[in-house]
C-alpha positions, 0 to 999 in steps of 0.5 A, a space after each residue: 500500500 503505497 501512501 501519496 499526500 498531495 503538495 496543495 493539501 499539505 501546504 494547505 494545513 502549513 497555512 492553517 497552522 500558522 494562521 491559528 497563531 496570534 497576529 502580534 507575535 509574529 516578526 516581518 520574516 514569519 509574515 513574509 514566509 506565510 504569503 510565500 507559502 499562500 502564493 505557492 498555495 494559490 499556485 497550485 490550486 489554481 488550475 484544478 477544478 477546485 481552484 476553477 470553482 473558486 474563481 467562478 464562485 468569487 466572479 458571481 459574489 463581485 458581479 452580484 456586489 457591482 451590479 447592486 448600486 447600478 441602474 
């Protein structure tokens, strides 16, 4: 039996653990590492079906919000 771990899932777990820490205790380098991990996670998730669904949902929300003030 072979166990495989998706890199995106591993990065998601690491991001959740890092973001659960208190905000005031972070240094600049710690914040930079977290931002870098989030960017890499986004790049890994974007070409997947899940990533496309997220883009569609966000697009619908933006279209709905921008259409609220229109005539």
